[in-house]
Structure formats: structure tokens, C-alpha cells
PATOR-155871 format. One record per residue: x, y, z of N, C-alpha, C in turn; residue number from 1. Coordinates in nm, 4 decimals, padded with zeros to 6 digits, always signed. Example, Ala and Ser with C-alpha at 12.3 -4.5 7.8 and 13.67 -1.06 7.14 Angstrom:
! residues 2
<node n_xx="+01.3190" n_yy="-00.5690" n_zz="+00.7800" ca_xx="+01.2300" ca_yy="-00.4500" ca_zz="+00.7800" c_xx="+01.3200" c_yy="-00.3300" c_zz="+00.7800" k="1"/>
<node n_xx="+01.2850" n_yy="-00.2250" n_zz="+00.7080" ca_xx="+01.3670" ca_yy="-00.1060" ca_zz="+00.7140" c_xx="+01.2900" c_yy="+00.0030" c_zz="+00.7870" k="2"/>
END
This chain:
! residues 126
<node n_xx="+00.0824" n_yy="-00.1184" n_zz="+00.0000" ca_xx="+00.0000" ca_yy="+00.0000" ca_zz="+00.0000" c_xx="+00.0870" c_yy="+00.1250" c_zz="+00.0000" k="1"/>
<node n_xx="+00.1317" n_yy="+00.1628" n_zz="-00.1169" ca_xx="+00.2118" ca_yy="+00.2830" ca_zz="-00.1326" c_xx="+00.1203" c_yy="+00.3972" c_zz="-00.1742" k="2"/>
<node n_xx="+00.1291" n_yy="+00.5066" n_zz="-00.1028" ca_xx="+00.0491" ca_yy="+00.6238" ca_zz="-00.1328" c_xx="+00.1384" c_yy="+00.7411" c_zz="-00.1704" k="3"/>
<node n_xx="+00.0983" n_yy="+00.8125" n_zz="-00.2737" ca_xx="+00.1683" ca_yy="+00.9307" ca_zz="-00.3200" c_xx="+00.0673" c_yy="+01.0445" c_zz="-00.3227" k="4"/>
<node n_xx="+00.0997" n_yy="+01.1544" n_zz="-00.2586" ca_xx="+00.0070" ca_yy="+01.2665" ca_zz="-00.2488" c_xx="+00.0770" c_yy="+01.3958" c_zz="-00.2882" k="5"/>
<node n_xx="+00.0197" n_yy="+01.4665" n_zz="-00.3865" ca_xx="+00.0701" ca_yy="+01.5967" ca_zz="-00.4273" c_xx="-00.0185" c_yy="+01.7066" c_zz="-00.3698" k="6"/>
<node n_xx="+00.0410" n_yy="+01.8217" n_zz="-00.3486" ca_xx="-00.0341" ca_yy="+01.9370" ca_zz="-00.3027" c_xx="+00.0374" c_yy="+02.0640" c_zz="-00.3462" k="7"/>
<node n_xx="-00.0312" n_yy="+02.1762" n_zz="-00.3359" ca_xx="+00.0296" ca_yy="+02.3048" ca_zz="-00.3655" c_xx="-00.0139" c_yy="+02.3693" c_zz="-00.4951" k="8"/>
<node n_xx="-00.0962" n_yy="+02.3021" n_zz="-00.5730" ca_xx="-00.1434" ca_yy="+02.3605" ca_zz="-00.6975" c_xx="-00.2391" c_yy="+02.4752" c_zz="-00.6721" k="9"/>
<node n_xx="-00.2674" n_yy="+02.5493" n_zz="-00.7780" ca_xx="-00.3576" ca_yy="+02.6620" ca_zz="-00.7645" c_xx="-00.3598" c_yy="+02.7476" c_zz="-00.8888" k="10"/>
<node n_xx="-00.4180" n_yy="+02.8654" n_zz="-00.8750" ca_xx="-00.4300" ca_yy="+02.9609" ca_zz="-00.9844" c_xx="-00.3386" c_yy="+03.0798" c_zz="-00.9582" k="11"/>
<node n_xx="-00.2529" n_yy="+03.1101" n_zz="-01.0542" ca_xx="-00.1620" ca_yy="+03.2236" ca_zz="-01.0427" c_xx="-00.1588" c_yy="+03.2997" c_zz="-01.1741" k="12"/>
<node n_xx="-00.1113" n_yy="+03.4230" n_zz="-01.1675" ca_xx="-00.0935" ca_yy="+03.5032" ca_zz="-01.2872" c_xx="+00.0433" c_yy="+03.4773" c_zz="-01.3490" k="13"/>
<node n_xx="+00.0571" n_yy="+03.5117" n_zz="-01.4744" ca_xx="+00.1851" ca_yy="+03.4961" ca_zz="-01.5421" c_xx="+00.2956" c_yy="+03.5665" c_zz="-01.4645" k="14"/>
<node n_xx="+00.4080" n_yy="+03.4978" n_zz="-01.4497" ca_xx="+00.5191" ca_yy="+03.5515" ca_zz="-01.3738" c_xx="+00.5179" c_yy="+03.5141" c_zz="-01.2278" k="15"/>
<node n_xx="+00.4110" n_yy="+03.4530" n_zz="-01.1828" ca_xx="+00.3987" ca_yy="+03.4141" ca_zz="-01.0439" c_xx="+00.4703" c_yy="+03.2846" c_zz="-01.0123" k="16"/>
<node n_xx="+00.4582" n_yy="+03.2422" n_zz="-00.8858" ca_xx="+00.5280" ca_yy="+03.1232" ca_zz="-00.8382" c_xx="+00.4354" c_yy="+03.0327" c_zz="-00.7587" k="17"/>
<node n_xx="+00.4671" n_yy="+02.9054" n_zz="-00.7606" ca_xx="+00.4004" ca_yy="+02.8057" ca_zz="-00.6790" c_xx="+00.5038" c_yy="+02.7035" c_zz="-00.6342" k="18"/>
<node n_xx="+00.4792" n_yy="+02.6408" n_zz="-00.5211" ca_xx="+00.5630" ca_yy="+02.5316" ca_zz="-00.4759" c_xx="+00.4770" c_yy="+02.4091" c_zz="-00.4527" k="19"/>
<node n_xx="+00.5047" n_yy="+02.3049" n_zz="-00.5282" ca_xx="+00.4338" ca_yy="+02.1793" ca_zz="-00.5134" c_xx="+00.5070" c_yy="+02.0888" c_zz="-00.4155" k="20"/>
<node n_xx="+00.4313" n_yy="+02.0090" n_zz="-00.3428" ca_xx="+00.4883" ca_yy="+01.9149" ca_zz="-00.2479" c_xx="+00.4421" c_yy="+01.7743" c_zz="-00.2805" k="21"/>
<node n_xx="+00.5286" n_yy="+01.6781" n_zz="-00.2549" ca_xx="+00.4975" ca_yy="+01.5378" ca_zz="-00.2772" c_xx="+00.5403" c_yy="+01.4588" c_zz="-00.1547" k="22"/>
<node n_xx="+00.4456" n_yy="+01.3916" n_zz="-00.0929" ca_xx="+00.4753" ca_yy="+01.3063" ca_zz="+00.0212" c_xx="+00.4420" c_yy="+01.1625" c_zz="-00.0143" k="23"/>
<node n_xx="+00.5201" n_yy="+01.0709" n_zz="+00.0397" ca_xx="+00.5011" ca_yy="+00.9291" ca_zz="+00.0107" c_xx="+00.4961" c_yy="+00.8488" c_zz="+00.1396" k="24"/>
<node n_xx="+00.4228" n_yy="+00.7396" n_zz="+00.1358" ca_xx="+00.4146" ca_yy="+00.6487" ca_zz="+00.2491" c_xx="+00.3737" c_yy="+00.5110" c_zz="+00.2014" k="25"/>
<node n_xx="+00.4159" n_yy="+00.4050" n_zz="+00.2713" ca_xx="+00.5089" ca_yy="+00.4059" ca_zz="+00.3842" c_xx="+00.6557" c_yy="+00.4113" c_zz="+00.3431" k="26"/>
<node n_xx="+00.6848" n_yy="+00.3972" n_zz="+00.2142" ca_xx="+00.8226" ca_yy="+00.3999" ca_zz="+00.1674" c_xx="+00.8808" c_yy="+00.5396" c_zz="+00.1813" k="27"/>
<node n_xx="+01.0069" n_yy="+00.5450" n_zz="+00.2170" ca_xx="+01.0775" ca_yy="+00.6714" ca_zz="+00.2237" c_xx="+01.1470" c_yy="+00.6959" c_zz="+00.0911" k="28"/>
<node n_xx="+01.1372" n_yy="+00.8186" n_zz="+00.0399" ca_xx="+01.1896" ca_yy="+00.8475" ca_zz="-00.0935" c_xx="+01.3404" c_yy="+00.8518" c_zz="-00.0997" k="29"/>
<node n_xx="+01.4055" n_yy="+00.8397" n_zz="+00.0128" ca_xx="+01.5515" ca_yy="+00.8333" ca_zz="+00.0110" c_xx="+01.6019" c_yy="+00.7043" c_zz="-00.0507" k="30"/>
<node n_xx="+01.5138" n_yy="+00.6083" n_zz="-00.0707" ca_xx="+01.5525" ca_yy="+00.4793" ca_zz="-00.1251" c_xx="+01.5090" c_yy="+00.4592" c_zz="-00.2696" k="31"/>
<node n_xx="+01.4511" n_yy="+00.5588" n_zz="-00.3308" ca_xx="+01.4091" ca_yy="+00.5474" ca_zz="-00.4702" c_xx="+01.4048" c_yy="+00.6844" c_zz="-00.5371" k="32"/>
<node n_xx="+01.3765" n_yy="+00.6838" n_zz="-00.6667" ca_xx="+01.3734" ca_yy="+00.8079" ca_zz="-00.7443" c_xx="+01.2331" c_yy="+00.8668" c_zz="-00.7494" k="33"/>
<node n_xx="+01.2275" n_yy="+00.9986" n_zz="-00.7564" ca_xx="+01.1001" ca_yy="+01.0694" ca_zz="-00.7624" c_xx="+01.1025" c_yy="+01.1668" c_zz="-00.8796" k="34"/>
<node n_xx="+00.9917" n_yy="+01.1740" n_zz="-00.9507" ca_xx="+00.9822" ca_yy="+01.2624" ca_zz="-01.0660" c_xx="+00.8510" c_yy="+01.3388" c_zz="-01.0655" k="35"/>
<node n_xx="+00.8528" n_yy="+01.4527" n_zz="-01.1317" ca_xx="+00.7322" ca_yy="+01.5306" ca_zz="-01.1562" c_xx="+00.6976" c_yy="+01.5236" c_zz="-01.3036" k="36"/>
<node n_xx="+00.5742" n_yy="+01.4893" n_zz="-01.3324" ca_xx="+00.5203" ca_yy="+01.4888" ca_zz="-01.4672" c_xx="+00.4050" c_yy="+01.5874" c_zz="-01.4732" k="37"/>
<node n_xx="+00.3686" n_yy="+01.6271" n_zz="-01.5934" ca_xx="+00.2518" ca_yy="+01.7125" ca_zz="-01.6096" c_xx="+00.1784" c_yy="+01.6760" c_zz="-01.7372" k="38"/>
<node n_xx="+00.0495" n_yy="+01.7028" n_zz="-01.7373" ca_xx="-00.0326" ca_yy="+01.6745" ca_zz="-01.8534" c_xx="-00.1300" c_yy="+01.7894" c_zz="-01.8754" k="39"/>
<node n_xx="-00.1132" n_yy="+01.8568" n_zz="-01.9867" ca_xx="-00.2025" ca_yy="+01.9653" ca_zz="-02.0250" c_xx="-00.3213" c_yy="+01.9081" c_zz="-02.1010" k="40"/>
<node n_xx="-00.4330" n_yy="+01.9800" n_zz="-02.1047" ca_xx="-00.5513" ca_yy="+01.9318" ca_zz="-02.1758" c_xx="-00.5205" c_yy="+01.8987" c_zz="-02.3214" k="41"/>
<node n_xx="-00.5557" n_yy="+01.7779" n_zz="-02.3633" ca_xx="-00.5356" ca_yy="+01.7370" ca_zz="-02.5009" c_xx="-00.3936" c_yy="+01.7009" c_zz="-02.5378" k="42"/>
<node n_xx="-00.3021" n_yy="+01.6986" n_zz="-02.4416" ca_xx="-00.1631" ca_yy="+01.6675" ca_zz="-02.4693" c_xx="-00.1162" c_yy="+01.5444" c_zz="-02.3928" k="43"/>
<node n_xx="-00.0034" n_yy="+01.4901" n_zz="-02.4360" ca_xx="+00.0543" ca_yy="+01.3742" ca_zz="-02.3707" c_xx="+00.1210" c_yy="+01.4136" c_zz="-02.2397" k="44"/>
<node n_xx="+00.1278" n_yy="+01.3193" n_zz="-02.1484" ca_xx="+00.1968" ca_yy="+01.3432" ca_zz="-02.0233" c_xx="+00.3469" c_yy="+01.3507" c_zz="-02.0476" k="45"/>
<node n_xx="+00.4115" n_yy="+01.4497" n_zz="-01.9887" ca_xx="+00.5538" ca_yy="+01.4686" ca_zz="-02.0080" c_xx="+00.6264" c_yy="+01.4791" c_zz="-01.8743" k="46"/>
<node n_xx="+00.7463" n_yy="+01.4246" n_zz="-01.8703" ca_xx="+00.8295" ca_yy="+01.4379" ca_zz="-01.7528" c_xx="+00.8984" c_yy="+01.5724" c_zz="-01.7536" k="47"/>
<node n_xx="+00.8992" n_yy="+01.6422" n_zz="-01.6402" ca_xx="+00.9588" ca_yy="+01.7745" ca_zz="-01.6353" c_xx="+01.0783" c_yy="+01.7826" c_zz="-01.5406" k="48"/>
<node n_xx="+01.0808" n_yy="+01.6999" n_zz="-01.4386" ca_xx="+01.1927" ca_yy="+01.7030" ca_zz="-01.3457" c_xx="+01.1964" c_yy="+01.5757" c_zz="-01.2636" k="49"/>
<node n_xx="+01.3157" n_yy="+01.5331" n_zz="-01.2254" ca_xx="+01.3282" ca_yy="+01.4162" ca_zz="-01.1400" c_xx="+01.4518" c_yy="+01.4293" c_zz="-01.0534" k="50"/>
<node n_xx="+01.4544" n_yy="+01.3518" n_zz="-00.9469" ca_xx="+01.5670" ca_yy="+01.3531" ca_zz="-00.8549" c_xx="+01.6017" c_yy="+01.2104" c_zz="-00.8154" k="51"/>
<node n_xx="+01.7306" n_yy="+01.1795" n_zz="-00.8201" ca_xx="+01.7788" ca_yy="+01.0527" ca_zz="-00.7696" c_xx="+01.8011" c_yy="+01.0709" c_zz="-00.6210" k="52"/>
<node n_xx="+01.7091" n_yy="+01.0186" n_zz="-00.5428" ca_xx="+01.7076" ca_yy="+01.0463" ca_zz="-00.3997" c_xx="+01.8335" c_yy="+01.0009" c_zz="-00.3283" k="53"/>
<node n_xx="+01.8991" n_yy="+00.8983" n_zz="-00.3795" ca_xx="+02.0162" ca_yy="+00.8443" ca_zz="-00.3130" c_xx="+02.1295" c_yy="+00.9457" c_zz="-00.3044" k="54"/>
<node n_xx="+02.1493" n_yy="+01.0240" n_zz="-00.4103" ca_xx="+02.2598" ca_yy="+01.1191" ca_zz="-00.4104" c_xx="+02.2183" c_yy="+01.2620" c_zz="-00.4446" k="55"/>
<node n_xx="+02.0904" n_yy="+01.2846" n_zz="-00.4724" ca_xx="+02.0423" ca_yy="+01.4180" ca_zz="-00.4998" c_xx="+02.0585" c_yy="+01.4657" c_zz="-00.6421" k="56"/>
<node n_xx="+02.1057" n_yy="+01.3804" n_zz="-00.7320" ca_xx="+02.1214" ca_yy="+01.4183" ca_zz="-00.8717" c_xx="+01.9854" c_yy="+01.4519" c_zz="-00.9332" k="57"/>
<node n_xx="+01.9784" n_yy="+01.5614" n_zz="-01.0081" ca_xx="+01.8522" ca_yy="+01.6072" ca_zz="-01.0653" c_xx="+01.8594" c_yy="+01.6204" c_zz="-01.2166" k="58"/>
<node n_xx="+01.7436" n_yy="+01.6117" n_zz="-01.2803" ca_xx="+01.7293" ca_yy="+01.6331" ca_zz="-01.4241" c_xx="+01.6082" c_yy="+01.7214" c_zz="-01.4499" k="59"/>
<node n_xx="+01.6147" n_yy="+01.7993" n_zz="-01.5583" ca_xx="+01.5049" ca_yy="+01.8874" ca_zz="-01.5958" c_xx="+01.4825" c_yy="+01.8828" c_zz="-01.7457" k="60"/>
<node n_xx="+01.3572" n_yy="+01.8958" n_zz="-01.7849" ca_xx="+01.3269" ca_yy="+01.9120" ca_zz="-01.9253" c_xx="+01.3610" c_yy="+02.0562" c_zz="-01.9632" k="61"/>
<node n_xx="+01.4028" n_yy="+02.0767" n_zz="-02.0870" ca_xx="+01.4522" ca_yy="+02.2073" ca_zz="-02.1285" c_xx="+01.3520" c_yy="+02.3207" c_zz="-02.1081" k="62"/>
<node n_xx="+01.2251" n_yy="+02.2932" n_zz="-02.1236" ca_xx="+01.1249" ca_yy="+02.3982" ca_zz="-02.1167" c_xx="+01.1092" c_yy="+02.4590" c_zz="-01.9772" k="63"/>
<node n_xx="+01.1564" n_yy="+02.3904" n_zz="-01.8736" ca_xx="+01.1427" ca_yy="+02.4420" ca_zz="-01.7378" c_xx="+01.2770" c_yy="+02.4694" c_zz="-01.6728" k="64"/>
<node n_xx="+01.3842" n_yy="+02.4328" n_zz="-01.7374" ca_xx="+01.5169" ca_yy="+02.4511" ca_zz="-01.6804" c_xx="+01.5443" c_yy="+02.5995" c_zz="-01.6553" k="65"/>
<node n_xx="+01.5890" n_yy="+02.6296" n_zz="-01.5347" ca_xx="+01.6125" ca_yy="+02.7674" ca_zz="-01.4964" c_xx="+01.4944" c_yy="+02.8330" c_zz="-01.4297" k="66"/>
<node n_xx="+01.3761" n_yy="+02.7740" n_zz="-01.4420" ca_xx="+01.2559" ca_yy="+02.8274" ca_zz="-01.3794" c_xx="+01.2046" c_yy="+02.7381" c_zz="-01.2667" k="67"/>
<node n_xx="+01.2180" n_yy="+02.6075" n_zz="-01.2840" ca_xx="+01.1706" ca_yy="+02.5114" ca_zz="-01.1842" c_xx="+01.2892" c_yy="+02.4497" c_zz="-01.1115" k="68"/>
<node n_xx="+01.2695" n_yy="+02.4186" n_zz="-00.9842" ca_xx="+01.3736" ca_yy="+02.3559" ca_zz="-00.9038" c_xx="+01.3137" c_yy="+02.2433" c_zz="-00.8207" k="69"/>
<node n_xx="+01.3710" n_yy="+02.1246" n_zz="-00.8324" ca_xx="+01.3269" ca_yy="+02.0119" ca_zz="-00.7521" c_xx="+01.4214" c_yy="+01.9972" c_zz="-00.6332" k="70"/>
<node n_xx="+01.3664" n_yy="+01.9683" n_zz="-00.5182" ca_xx="+01.4467" ca_yy="+01.9540" ca_zz="-00.3979" c_xx="+01.3808" c_yy="+01.8547" c_zz="-00.3031" k="71"/>
<node n_xx="+01.4517" n_yy="+01.8201" n_zz="-00.1980" ca_xx="+01.4008" ca_yy="+01.7220" ca_zz="-00.1031" c_xx="+01.4271" c_yy="+01.7650" c_zz="+00.0398" k="72"/>
<node n_xx="+01.3436" n_yy="+01.7157" n_zz="+00.1296" ca_xx="+01.3601" ca_yy="+01.7359" ca_zz="+00.2723" c_xx="+01.3500" c_yy="+01.5977" c_zz="+00.3353" k="73"/>
<node n_xx="+01.4646" n_yy="+01.5402" n_zz="+00.3673" ca_xx="+01.4678" ca_yy="+01.4039" ca_zz="+00.4189" c_xx="+01.3917" c_yy="+01.3897" c_zz="+00.5500" k="74"/>
<node n_xx="+01.4020" n_yy="+01.4889" n_zz="+00.6363" ca_xx="+01.3359" ca_yy="+01.4828" ca_zz="+00.7659" c_xx="+01.1846" c_yy="+01.4746" c_zz="+00.7525" k="75"/>
<node n_xx="+01.1301" n_yy="+01.5381" n_zz="+00.6502" ca_xx="+00.9858" ca_yy="+01.5399" ca_zz="+00.6294" c_xx="+00.9393" c_yy="+01.4401" c_zz="+00.5241" k="76"/>
<node n_xx="+01.0338" n_yy="+01.3663" n_zz="+00.4658" ca_xx="+01.0015" ca_yy="+01.2705" ca_zz="+00.3605" c_xx="+00.9187" c_yy="+01.3372" c_zz="+00.2507" k="77"/>
<node n_xx="+00.9651" n_yy="+01.4530" n_zz="+00.2084" ca_xx="+00.8912" ca_yy="+01.5339" ca_zz="+00.1127" c_xx="+00.9826" c_yy="+01.5815" c_zz="+00.0002" k="78"/>
<node n_xx="+00.9300" n_yy="+01.5805" n_zz="-00.1212" ca_xx="+00.9980" ca_yy="+01.6358" ca_zz="-00.2370" c_xx="+00.9189" c_yy="+01.7564" c_zz="-00.2846" k="79"/>
<node n_xx="+00.9893" n_yy="+01.8629" n_zz="-00.3199" ca_xx="+00.9257" ca_yy="+01.9866" ca_zz="-00.3623" c_xx="+00.9586" c_yy="+02.0172" c_zz="-00.5074" k="80"/>
<node n_xx="+00.8691" n_yy="+02.0897" n_zz="-00.5702" ca_xx="+00.8940" ca_yy="+02.1459" ca_zz="-00.7014" c_xx="+00.8623" c_yy="+02.2946" c_zz="-00.6935" k="81"/>
<node n_xx="+00.9665" n_yy="+02.3751" n_zz="-00.6855" ca_xx="+00.9501" ca_yy="+02.5196" ca_zz="-00.6838" c_xx="+00.9381" c_yy="+02.5689" c_zz="-00.8267" k="82"/>
<node n_xx="+00.8286" n_yy="+02.6353" n_zz="-00.8578" ca_xx="+00.8014" ca_yy="+02.6818" ca_zz="-00.9928" c_xx="+00.7958" c_yy="+02.8337" c_zz="-00.9929" k="83"/>
<node n_xx="+00.8898" n_yy="+02.8946" n_zz="-01.0624" ca_xx="+00.8978" ca_yy="+03.0395" ca_zz="-01.0735" c_xx="+00.8753" c_yy="+03.0820" c_zz="-01.2179" k="84"/>
<node n_xx="+00.8443" n_yy="+03.2095" n_zz="-01.2356" ca_xx="+00.8217" ca_yy="+03.2660" ca_zz="-01.3692" c_xx="+00.7229" c_yy="+03.1825" c_zz="-01.4496" k="85"/>
<node n_xx="+00.6139" n_yy="+03.1477" n_zz="-01.3864" ca_xx="+00.5139" ca_yy="+03.0634" ca_zz="-01.4512" c_xx="+00.4496" c_yy="+03.1339" c_zz="-01.5698" k="86"/>
<node n_xx="+00.4214" n_yy="+03.0578" n_zz="-01.6721" ca_xx="+00.3602" ca_yy="+03.1065" ca_zz="-01.7940" c_xx="+00.2353" c_yy="+03.0250" c_zz="-01.8246" k="87"/>
<node n_xx="+00.1451" n_yy="+03.0785" n_zz="-01.9068" ca_xx="+00.0222" ca_yy="+03.0044" ca_zz="-01.9393" c_xx="+00.0477" c_yy="+02.8639" c_zz="-01.9922" k="88"/>
<node n_xx="+00.1567" n_yy="+02.8437" n_zz="-02.0641" ca_xx="+00.1864" ca_yy="+02.7116" ca_zz="-02.1169" c_xx="+00.2236" c_yy="+02.6105" c_zz="-02.0094" k="89"/>
<node n_xx="+00.2427" n_yy="+02.6568" n_zz="-01.8862" ca_xx="+00.2689" ca_yy="+02.5667" ca_zz="-01.7749" c_xx="+00.1406" c_yy="+02.5106" c_zz="-01.7153" k="90"/>
<node n_xx="+00.0271" n_yy="+02.5585" n_zz="-01.7604" ca_xx="-00.1010" ca_yy="+02.5105" ca_zz="-01.7105" c_xx="-00.1165" c_yy="+02.3618" c_zz="-01.7396" k="91"/>
<node n_xx="-00.1396" n_yy="+02.2837" n_zz="-01.6354" ca_xx="-00.1503" ca_yy="+02.1389" ca_zz="-01.6497" c_xx="-00.1824" c_yy="+02.0771" c_zz="-01.5143" k="92"/>
<node n_xx="-00.2129" n_yy="+01.9492" n_zz="-01.5171" ca_xx="-00.2202" ca_yy="+01.8717" ca_zz="-01.3948" c_xx="-00.0816" c_yy="+01.8146" c_zz="-01.3692" k="93"/>
<node n_xx="-00.0289" n_yy="+01.8373" n_zz="-01.2517" ca_xx="+00.1050" ca_yy="+01.7933" ca_zz="-01.2172" c_xx="+00.0987" c_yy="+01.6690" c_zz="-01.1292" k="94"/>
<node n_xx="+00.1786" n_yy="+01.5694" n_zz="-01.1656" ca_xx="+00.1800" ca_yy="+01.4420" ca_zz="-01.0962" c_xx="+00.3172" c_yy="+01.4127" c_zz="-01.0369" k="95"/>
<node n_xx="+00.3173" n_yy="+01.3528" n_zz="-00.9216" ca_xx="+00.4381" ca_yy="+01.3020" ca_zz="-00.8587" c_xx="+00.4428" c_yy="+01.1512" c_zz="-00.8803" k="96"/>
<node n_xx="+00.5598" n_yy="+01.0993" n_zz="-00.9148" ca_xx="+00.5742" ca_yy="+00.9572" ca_zz="-00.9431" c_xx="+00.6984" c_yy="+00.9010" c_zz="-00.8759" k="97"/>
<node n_xx="+00.6912" n_yy="+00.7731" n_zz="-00.8375" ca_xx="+00.8003" ca_yy="+00.7065" ca_zz="-00.7673" c_xx="+00.8552" c_yy="+00.5916" c_zz="-00.8502" k="98"/>
<node n_xx="+00.9867" n_yy="+00.5786" n_zz="-00.8495" ca_xx="+01.0562" ca_yy="+00.4707" ca_zz="-00.9179" c_xx="+01.1481" c_yy="+00.4032" c_zz="-00.8177" k="99"/>
<node n_xx="+01.1303" n_yy="+00.2740" n_zz="-00.7968" ca_xx="+01.2093" ca_yy="+00.2027" ca_zz="-00.6978" c_xx="+01.3514" c_yy="+00.1717" c_zz="-00.7439" k="100"/>
<node n_xx="+01.3831" n_yy="+00.2037" n_zz="-00.8668" ca_xx="+01.5184" ca_yy="+00.1829" ca_zz="-00.9168" c_xx="+01.6176" c_yy="+00.2717" c_zz="-00.8425" k="101"/>
<node n_xx="+01.7402" n_yy="+00.2237" n_zz="-00.8306" ca_xx="+01.8450" ca_yy="+00.2990" ca_zz="-00.7638" c_xx="+01.9365" c_yy="+00.3699" c_zz="-00.8629" k="102"/>
<node n_xx="+01.9151" n_yy="+00.3485" n_zz="-00.9904" ca_xx="+01.9954" ca_yy="+00.4128" ca_zz="-01.0926" c_xx="+01.9513" c_yy="+00.5556" c_zz="-01.1182" k="103"/>
<node n_xx="+02.0079" n_yy="+00.6201" n_zz="-01.2201" ca_xx="+01.9702" ca_yy="+00.7573" ca_zz="-01.2544" c_xx="+01.8220" c_yy="+00.7676" c_zz="-01.2884" k="104"/>
<node n_xx="+01.7592" n_yy="+00.8778" n_zz="-01.2495" ca_xx="+01.6188" ca_yy="+00.8963" ca_zz="-01.2816" c_xx="+01.6031" c_yy="+00.9343" c_zz="-01.4282" k="105"/>
<node n_xx="+01.4893" n_yy="+00.8976" n_zz="-01.4862" ca_xx="+01.4624" ca_yy="+00.9212" ca_zz="-01.6272" c_xx="+01.3314" c_yy="+00.9954" c_zz="-01.6453" k="106"/>
<node n_xx="+01.3303" n_yy="+01.0890" n_zz="-01.7391" ca_xx="+01.2095" ca_yy="+01.1640" ca_zz="-01.7716" c_xx="+01.1421" c_yy="+01.1126" c_zz="-01.8971" k="107"/>
<node n_xx="+01.2127" n_yy="+01.0317" n_zz="-01.9734" ca_xx="+01.1601" ca_yy="+00.9818" ca_zz="-02.0992" c_xx="+01.1055" c_yy="+00.8401" c_zz="-02.0901" k="108"/>
<node n_xx="+01.1026" n_yy="+00.7850" n_zz="-01.9716" ca_xx="+01.0521" ca_yy="+00.6498" ca_zz="-01.9517" c_xx="+00.9515" c_yy="+00.6468" c_zz="-01.8368" k="109"/>
<node n_xx="+00.8333" n_yy="+00.7036" n_zz="-01.8574" ca_xx="+00.7338" ca_yy="+00.7085" ca_zz="-01.7492" c_xx="+00.6884" c_yy="+00.5706" c_zz="-01.7028" k="110"/>
<node n_xx="+00.6991" n_yy="+00.4702" n_zz="-01.7888" ca_xx="+00.6558" ca_yy="+00.3362" ca_zz="-01.7505" c_xx="+00.7458" c_yy="+00.2741" c_zz="-01.6450" k="111"/>
<node n_xx="+00.8627" n_yy="+00.3315" n_zz="-01.6247" ca_xx="+00.9524" ca_yy="+00.2805" ca_zz="-01.5218" c_xx="+00.9089" c_yy="+00.3221" c_zz="-01.3817" k="112"/>
<node n_xx="+00.8217" n_yy="+00.4203" n_zz="-01.3726" ca_xx="+00.7759" ca_yy="+00.4677" ca_zz="-01.2423" c_xx="+00.6622" c_yy="+00.3799" c_zz="-01.1919" k="113"/>
<node n_xx="+00.6755" n_yy="+00.3368" n_zz="-01.0688" ca_xx="+00.5882" ca_yy="+00.2342" ca_zz="-01.0137" c_xx="+00.4600" c_yy="+00.2872" c_zz="-00.9503" k="114"/>
<node n_xx="+00.4660" n_yy="+00.4049" n_zz="-00.8927" ca_xx="+00.3513" ca_yy="+00.4604" ca_zz="-00.8219" c_xx="+00.3316" c_yy="+00.6065" c_zz="-00.8582" k="115"/>
<node n_xx="+00.2039" n_yy="+00.6453" n_zz="-00.8660" ca_xx="+00.1669" ca_yy="+00.7805" ca_zz="-00.9071" c_xx="+00.0652" c_yy="+00.8415" c_zz="-00.8126" k="116"/>
<node n_xx="+00.0741" n_yy="+00.9722" n_zz="-00.7956" ca_xx="-00.0267" ca_yy="+01.0437" ca_zz="-00.7207" c_xx="-00.1460" c_yy="+01.0757" c_zz="-00.8082" k="117"/>
<node n_xx="-00.2454" n_yy="+01.1406" n_zz="-00.7502" ca_xx="-00.3681" ca_yy="+01.1738" ca_zz="-00.8218" c_xx="-00.3583" c_yy="+01.3038" c_zz="-00.9002" k="118"/>
<node n_xx="-00.2564" n_yy="+01.3817" n_zz="-00.8737" ca_xx="-00.2346" ca_yy="+01.5043" ca_zz="-00.9475" c_xx="-00.2870" c_yy="+01.6277" c_zz="-00.8757" k="119"/>
<node n_xx="-00.2264" n_yy="+01.7410" n_zz="-00.9060" ca_xx="-00.2711" ca_yy="+01.8693" ca_zz="-00.8540" c_xx="-00.2737" c_yy="+01.9695" c_zz="-00.9689" k="120"/>
<node n_xx="-00.3807" n_yy="+02.0461" n_zz="-00.9779" ca_xx="-00.4015" ca_yy="+02.1372" ca_zz="-01.0901" c_xx="-00.3228" c_yy="+02.2658" c_zz="-01.0715" k="121"/>
<node n_xx="-00.2506" n_yy="+02.3040" n_zz="-01.1757" ca_xx="-00.1811" ca_yy="+02.4317" ca_zz="-01.1809" c_xx="-00.2360" c_yy="+02.5092" c_zz="-01.2998" k="122"/>
<node n_xx="-00.2887" n_yy="+02.6276" n_zz="-01.2737" ca_xx="-00.3444" ca_yy="+02.7111" ca_zz="-01.3784" c_xx="-00.2769" c_yy="+02.8473" c_zz="-01.3753" k="123"/>
<node n_xx="-00.2248" n_yy="+02.8894" n_zz="-01.4892" ca_xx="-00.1555" ca_yy="+03.0172" ca_zz="-01.5009" c_xx="-00.2329" c_yy="+03.1044" c_zz="-01.5981" k="124"/>
<node n_xx="-00.2808" n_yy="+03.2172" n_zz="-01.5511" ca_xx="-00.3577" ca_yy="+03.3079" ca_zz="-01.6339" c_xx="-00.2664" c_yy="+03.4089" c_zz="-01.7020" k="125"/>
<node n_xx="-00.3072" n_yy="+03.4548" n_zz="-01.8192" ca_xx="-00.2287" ca_yy="+03.5507" ca_zz="-01.8948" c_xx="-00.2610" c_yy="+03.6931" c_zz="-01.8547" k="126"/>
END
């Protein structure tokens, strides 16, 4: 019974910021990889950022690099996605996903992720 819960979504204006949170139970994310995916209306789900929890190595998709930052808080068993300079094209449902692999995290292989949250809506107005 692995549960993944995202929170922090909402409605913001262009240029604004949001911080998403992802908590997992009962597994601790220090033993596996965590990624953020998003899916806009009518589009395919895409990986935007991931972190290899074992050593903190991170990856970002080019469209968010420099604007989004993934981080972790081991004490709280929480992974964050800080989103700055948000634009309307960032509007989507954002999902947190877990991969039990110990290797490098991947954004192009969503099927490798074992557990997914229900998603949190992020809407950016122009």
C-alpha cells in the first residue's frame, strides 16, 4: 500500500510562483527516485523534473530549466517542485511519481515509475 500525495497547486498570474509538495508512504523516498510529470488538456503526459534520492542528482526538461527547481527534505520525507516565472503554457495537472530503481532517474521512460499520485491542478492566467 504505497500512497503518493501531491499538493500546492492553484491559480496564479503569469510571472507568479508556486511550490508543489509530494509526500510518500510508507516507503521513504531516500531509497528510490522521484519525478514530476505534467499533462495539459489534449496533450501527452511529459516528464519535467526528477531527482535521484540516493545522491540528490537532478534532471530537468529544457522547457522548465532555470525556472523550476526540484528539492528534497529528508526529515519530512517530502519532495518539492519550486516553480517560478510561470507562464500560461505551464497550465496542467502535475503528478508526482516514484521509481524504486536505484539508478539515474529518467524523464523519458514514465513506464519505469511504479507509483503515481492523483495530481494537482496548476493554472496560469495571462
